[in-house]
C-alpha positions, 0 to 999 in steps of 0.5 A: 528544433522546436517540434510541437507535435513530437512524442519525444517532446512530450516525454522530455517535458514530463521528465524535465517537469519531474526533475524541476518539481523534485528540486524546487517543489510543485508550487515553486516551479513554472511552465516557463522554467520547464521550457527554458530547461528544454530550450523550447517555447512556453507555447510548446509546453502548453500545447502538450499540457494546457496547465501545470495541474494537468502536467502533474496529473499526467506524471501521477497517472502510472502510479495511480493506475498501477495501484488500481491494478494491484487493488483489482487483483487483490480483491479478486482473490478468494483467500483473505491472507493472500489478498492482504499479502498481495496488497502489501507487497504490490503497493510497496513495489509500485511505490518503489518503482515510482518513488520520485513521483511519490516523494513529490506528492508527499513533499507538497501534500498540503499544497496540492491536496486540491489537485485531481492527481492527489484526489485520485491517489487518496481514493485508490488508497482508501479502496486498498484499506477497504479490501484489506479489512475485508468484511470485518467491521472491527475497528482494530482491523480497520485502524491496523489496515491504515497503519500498515499502508502508512508504513509503506510510503514514508520509508520510500520517501525518506530513504530514496537513496537505498537500493530498491531491493534493500529498501523493500526488504527493510520495509517489509520487515517492519510491516510483518513485525506489526502483523505478527504481533498477537497483541496488535494485529490478529490479521495475518502472521508471517507463517500464514503468509508463507514468509518463514522466519519472524524478523522480516529476513529469510530464515530469521526468527524472532522470540515468541511474544507472550500473547493469546494462543495461536492454536485451539482444539477442534471443539473451539474451532467448531464453535468459532465457525458456528458463531461466524456463520450465525453472523452475530459475532465479528472475528474480533469478538469471536477471538475475544470470546475464545481467548485466542488471536484473530489470526487463529480464528481466521485460519480455522475459518478458512481451513474448515472442519478437519476430517475425522 
């Protein structure tokens, strides 16, 4: 029975549309084909979704809304390391939960960039980049933020056959490797994030890379805090001046002076 008003009909349209879009692509699918697969009239499909663009936007709503929730919670945290960890892990978890929709968006990227659904996603991701970078205007920090979040989406798309738990572990291993490199990141190390070993897996340890020192004495730490408080130097500039990594500077800025 073709019951136009049934909530179940609406849910079936969404599921069938996602199946069809995944198989044939958004641009090569039609509302008529959705109706034929469900054995309902095209009028019923249009009753629930007046356009194909609106149908796509509805499919993308849970993904965009959950990403917005991740950004909101991360932005409310006081600790920058915790903020960044929450963004990385939270965004990845959302991507994995909605991997079929994400794959659809990335597959038809050049064709649907004008659609509202994709435009909203772009805004959410840009907001994530801003929250991750924090107050820093250092270009290396801002570029690294974009790189990190790009590392999350592509593996979800290309390795969608992997079990979610294995996929999550492998993606995070790559992200934390980038972040833990004193030459390239200065953002947050695995140790600071409370993640243990250095190879992305529990208990694993990567060889110590040559690079800037990750510790500094109290005199340097006090100088770093003073330079930062004066507002004349970015964290990157302070790290360069003192010959340490940005992660080391961040750690001492957050810890504050030690008690005598």
